[in-house]
Every structure is written in C-alpha cells, then in structure tokens.
N, C-alpha and C positions, 0 to 999 in steps of 0.2 A: 507400526502397522500392526493390528491382532491378528493372530494364528492361534487356532485351537478352540476349544468348546469353553471359552470366556464368556460368563452371564453378561449380557449386554445394559446397563442402566439405560432405562428409557429418559428422554425429556422431561418426562412428569415427574419422575424419581428425582431428577436433579435439581427440581424449585426448591429444594429443603436447602441447598448449597449455595442460596444467591447472596453474594457480597453485600457486607454493609458498607454503607460510607468512610472514606478514609479520616480518621480523626485529625491526623496531619497532613500538611501535603506531601505528595511524594515525589520524589527526585526525579528530573528526565533521564531516559536511557540513550535515547535517539536525539542527535543536535543534526538537523538539517541546514546546511549552509549555503545560501545562493551564492556562487562564485562568480555568476555571470546570469544577469537578468535578462536576456535577451535570446532569440531564438532563432536559428537559421532556416527553421522551416516555418510554415503557416497552415497547420492542419487546421483542416475547415472546421471541426468540431471542436477546437480548444477551448478548455473551460475557463483555462486562463488569461488567454489573449484575446479571447473572442467572447467572453463571458461577462458578467455585470461589474465586476470588479475592475477598477480602474487605477488602482493604488501603482501598479508596476509603470505606469506612465510617467510619474513623477521622481522615480528612482533610477540612481547612474548604471548603467548597461552592465559594468563590472564591479566588483566590491575591490576599492583602495586597499593598498598594502595595511592601510593603520587600521581598517575594518577587519582584515582578516587576522592581524596581529592580536587586535582587541578580542576578537570571537575566540580565538585559540585560549587567550588568559581566562575568558569567563567559563570557557568549557572544562578548563582543567581547574579551575576555583569550583566549578561545582560539583567535578570529581572527586575533589577533595574533601570538600565540605561534608558529601554522603559516601565517602569512603568506597567509591564504584569500583567494583573489579574489574569490569568491562563497561564500554560503551559503544555504542553506531554512529560513525560520523557519515553524514549522506552529504555527498558534495553533488549539490541540484543547480538547477537554472529553471527557466530557460534552457538553454544548450551548454551545461558548464565547459565541455571541450574547446568552445569559444575563447574561454581564457587562457588554454594551451594546457596540455600535459605536466610541462613542468612546473606550471605554477600550482596545479593540483598536487603533485607530487610534494612541493615545498609547504604546502599550507599542510597537508596531513603530517609530515614532518614534524612541523610547528607543534601541534596539536599533542603528538606523541610524545617530544621532548618534554613538554609543561605540564602534562597530567602524572599524579603520583605515582612512584614506582609500584609495581603490580598491578596497575591498570591498564587493560589490553584493550588496544583503538583498533576496532574493525571498521576499514574506512572502505567506501562504496562509490563510485560515480553512476550516475544513471544518466542515459545518454540514448539519442535517437540513431546512435551508431553511423553517420552518415561520415563523421569526421574521424573515424577510427583508422590508424593506419598500423602497418608492422612497427613503426619506430614508436608511435603512440601507445599503442599497447603496451610495447616492451618497457617504456616508462613506468608506465602504471602499475605494471606487475612487478618490477624490480623495486618501487617502492611500497609494495603490497596494498596495493589498491583493488579492489576487483571491481569487475564492470558488469552493470546491469542495462539490459537494452531494451527501448520498448518500440513494438512493434504491433501492427494489428493483426497479422498472420504471416506464415512462411511463404506466401505466394505473392506476386507482384498486383494480383487483383485484389488482393486483401488491403491493400495500402494505397489506393486509390485516392484518399482523402489527405494523405500525408503529402505534400508538396513543400517545394519551397516558396518564396515569396514571388518568384515568377511564374508559378503555377508548373512548375517542372517535378516529375514524379521522384520520390526520395529513394525509392525501392531499388533501384542499381547500387547506390552507395550503402545504402544500410545492409542489404544483403551481404555484399562484398565487406564490410565489416564485421558484421556478425561471425563469417566464416572462415575471417582472418584470426579473429578472437579463439572460435574451436579448435582450429589447427595449429596456432603457434602457441597459445597461451589459455589451455584451458583450467588451468589451476587458477587462474584470475576471472574467469567465467562466473558471473555469480547468477545468471539466469536471463529470463525474458520477462517483460510484463505487457499484457496485452487485454485491451478493453474489450468485453464481450460485445458484440454484434449480431443479435437474434435474427438477422437477415441472411447470415452467413450458415452455411453446411456446417454444423459444429464438428464431425468426425473429419471434414476435409482441413478445416483450421488447425485442430490439435495435430493431425499426422503432419500437415506441412511445418508446423513448429517445432516437432520432434526432429525433422530433417536438419535444423540447423543446430542440432544437439546441446540444447541448453541442459544445464542439470538441475533447472527447476523454474517453473512457470507460476506466474503469479495472475489468475484471471479476476477482472476487476470489473464491477459493475458501474455505467457512464454515471458521470456526477450529474444526477436529476435530482429534482425534488417534486412536492405537492405544486409549485407553483409555476416550476419550469419542467414538465414531467421528460423523463427519456424516450427516445423513440420506441412506439408499440405501446405506451401506457397513456392513460389518462390521470389528469390531476382531480376528477371527481369522483370518478367510481368508487363505491365500497369497495374495501379489501376483501370481500366475500365473492364479488360480483366481478373480480378483476382476472384479466387472462395472466398466464405466465410464462411468457416468450422467454424470459431469462432463466426462470428456473427450469423450463422445459430443456434448454439450450446446455446448461451447465450439468442437468442430470444426465443427459447423451455422452457428453464428454466424460463425466464421472463412470458411466457404465465401461466406456471404451477404454480409461486408465485403471479402474478395478480389476477389470476381467483380463489385462493383459499377462497375468501369471507371473510377471516380474515387474521390478521398479522400472518405467521407462524415462521418468524423469518426476521430481516432487512437484505436486501442485499444492500450495500454501491453503488455497481455500479449502480444498477437501481434507488435507491432513488436520487443519485446524477444526474442521466439522466432526471429523472422526475422534479427536482428541476430547474436543467438548462433551458429546456424547457418551464417550468412557468417563466423563468426570475429571479428566486431566485440565491443567489450567491450558488457555489459548493465548496466541500471540498475535492477534490481526486485529486492526482496526475495524474489519468488517463483520466479525462474529464476537460474541462472548460479553462479558461484561470488565474485563480488566479495564483498568482506568488507562486511560492516554497517557504516554510517556516520551513524545516527542514535542521539539520546540523548533521553530525557524529562526534563523538571522539572516536577514535580508541583506539586498546588496549595500545598503546605507547603514547596516546597524541595527535596524531596526527589529524589535523581538516582536515575531508573530506565530500565532496557531497555524495549523497545518494548512497548506493551500486549498485541499478540497472545500474547505468552508468559503472560500471566493467564489464558488459556482453557485451560492445563497445569492448574496446582495453584496454591494459595494461596501468594502472596509468589515467586511466579516470576520475577518482573520484579524484585525487589530487588536492590539492591545494597550497601545500607548506608553510601550517601554522600548528602550534600546539600551545596546550592551555599554554606551559610554557612560549612562547616568544610573544603571540599573542592573544588578545580579540576575543572573538566572533563577535563582531562589524567589526575587521579586516575581518572576512569572508565574511560578509553582502557586502563589496565592492571588493571581488573576481571578476575579469569581467566574468567567468565563473556562478556564483551566480548571477551576475547584469543580464546576458541574459537571464536568467529562471525567471528574475522578469518583464523582459520588455512586457510581453504580446502578443499580435499579432506580434508587431515587430519584434519579433525574428524567425517567420515562415516562410516556403517558400511562394512564392508569390500565387500559387495555393491554398494553405491553406488561406491565407488571403481574397482569392477573393471566398472561398466556402460559402453556404448559411447555412453550418450546424457551421461553424465557434465557434460560443461563446458556443455552446454545446459541440462539440468535441476537440475543442482548441488543433487541431493538434495531440491531442494522447500523450501517454507517452513520455516524452523527450527520453528517452534511445532507444525506437523504431523507432525513427528517423534516426539514424545513417547510413551512407553509407561511407565506405573507401574511403579516397581521397575527400569527401564531406562535412565531419561533419555530424553536426545534422539540417541543414538548409533543409528538406526533409519532406514529408508528412509520417506519420507512416505506418510503413511496415504493418500494421493492417487497413489502410484507407478503403477499402474495406468493411472490418468486422465492423469497427465501423460505418460507412454509414449505413450498413444494420441494426444493432441494433437499431440507434438512430432513423431511421426510422419507424422501427416497434413499439417503445414504444411511438414515438409520435401519430402514427395510432390509437393505443389502449387506447392511452390517450384522443383522441378524442372523439373516440367512446364511452369512460365511461364519458365523461363530456358535452355529448349532452342531451338535456332536456328529450328526449325517453329512454336514457340509465342511466338517473341521479341517479335513486333508484338501479344500480348494483353497481356502482363504481369500485374501487379496494381494497386492502388490506387497514385496518384502522392504 
C-alpha cells in the first residue's frame, strides 16, 4: 500500500506495458480439485447447480480414491516438469467438507509427498462453513490446510438465499463455524468470499464481515453475462448508457476501507486494483492481463477450465481431457486455455483501445460471454469496472500528493 508522495502512473501511461501473448504455454500454478461434487446447501442464485451447465449431474458425488491418487501424481508431475517452487492446492466442491476433514488432509498430504523437494504446497479448502466444528478445524489446521469461507455478509439478513435443501437457513451453522475458526485457529483462517449484491447497504455488509475477523475479503461480482445479465443490469444497453450499481457499491466499500487509517483486513480486489494502477503485477482473474494459471480436476478425473465458465452455457468449461489419459501439460495446450493466456490479443477491439486496459484487463472472462458471439466482448460489468477503477485512481492520487502524504491509506 503506497505511502508518501510517490508519483502515480495513470491507466493511460500503463497502456505501453500491455503484455504480448505467451510464445509457449504457461504452466498452471493453481490446482482446483473437486473432492466432493455435491453441496449441502441449495443457494437460490447458485450458478453451478442452478445455472445452464448440467455436467455435474453425470459425475460421481465424491472423488474416488483412485481419482485422488492420480490427481496427486498429475499435480506432482506438472510441478516437476516446470520446476515449480510453490503451488496452490484448492480443495473444492460442491461442499468439500462432505468428504470429511480427514480425507482432505490425507489428499493434501499425498500431494505434498509427491511434489519435488523444494516445492511448497499451499493448501486451502473453500467451504460454506456450515460443517465446521472444533475437531474438523483442528484437523485441517494440523495438516496445514487453510480455510476460506463463502458468505453473503455477516448478518442473518444477508444470507437469506443461502438455504439447505429443505429451505432452512444456513446462517446459524455458518456463523458458528466462522467464529470457531477465528477463535480457535486464526492461523488457518484464509478469509471470506462474498458476492456483491448492490441491493444491500455496502457499509453495513462490510462492517458485519469485519465482525467475523477475516484476515482477508474477496468481493466478487456475480457471474452474469450479456445473455444472462446480473441483477440490476441489462444485456442490451450500451456501456456508455449503463448504470453502475456494482461500481457504486464497491466504491463505497473502498472509501470505508481506505479511510480506516489502518488495515482492518485485506480486500484482494482493491489491493490488486491499486497494484495495477501503480504498474505492479496483478494476480486476480477479475482484473489485469495476467494469463490464467488455474485448472480444475473434477470428481471423475475430468480436466476442466474454471467453474465460472459454467455460468455461460452447458459444457463451457469442458476440455475433453482427463487425468488418466492426459497430462496437465496437455491442458495448457488446449485452445481455450491458450486463448486465455494470450493477454490483450483475445479481447474485443474496444477493450484493446481502452485507456484502462492494463488495469481492467477486460474484466472476468466469464462476464464477457454473449450467445452467438462467444467471449470476445467487453465485460457485462464494463461500466461498473470503469467506475471503480477511476474512483480508486482518484483516491490514490489524492493520497500520494505531498499535501496528503501524511494521511495515506491502510498500511
């Protein structure tokens, strides 16, 4: 986070640093393994189980031991081939804790055993927190698995759409799990993931999440697109005529976070935006031009692209590959993966000409989809992203002028 009167490169200046497409496929660094393909909740907005993709119905509920064994070997093979010094292992679902904390720990241990010496495995489980108990948290922490929690906010009223299959609210169990994690094993607490809902009060949502003591927050835009627009946006209006409810919401939270005088928590979207404005590398799928480096292994061993693509259309994430017949290097050469590693070359002409290009990066890939036109479009959130980026840039400029240098932002 900047302090002092550092000159602030504007997005226009950063256009000269547009990356060129990778001449060779880039290795994966994040491996998302579906240890369990079902969920104990039935969130009413879920893009995975309520969206257009139906491939999950044909797969086993849980990954068999043979699948996990092969997955560990394939990940280790990829790490050895590319001399990876570290990698991210994401234990995912569905709800991964349906597989049991012990099984998650055993699989993470298997990956660590098989990767080359000197390669560090950063393991994390992404959970809705309803199944977290003291014993399960202790097991995960003991085996070096950090816990990320998905919530819509820090109050019961924020989570009314997160219900179980009988329609019962998930909040009592989820909030209990989050507090157990914060109280007993804060070192294993990775943070909270929250999807932005512009109908909520942004300051209230942010304050309520802080009460759960997360070390980090991920604020994500709902997985909408031009053919299935998110709440409050149209799939037909021109970008210049569009309202910016999501950009307004995020800008309000940014001001609250930035003006706190201390770092209350990390907010990845904001930190990445600031880094990109300063010409530093980014590391998020939502902003910037850095190539995708994540791959998914499904419960049946199928190799897929990231789940967010499933919000576009049925089989959008498919590659036709699996870990029994193919290596993960084969996946790096898949045309769809290669397209997402090509930087600005894969973007719409309007995006390539935009002065915000290297900060926005065209937005999240899944949000660019339009039926009949594929993904070579601006993000459905283009106007919202412009609103947020310009707001953050203005605040950064204010904070880094000599007059305001003593105030700064969160440290």
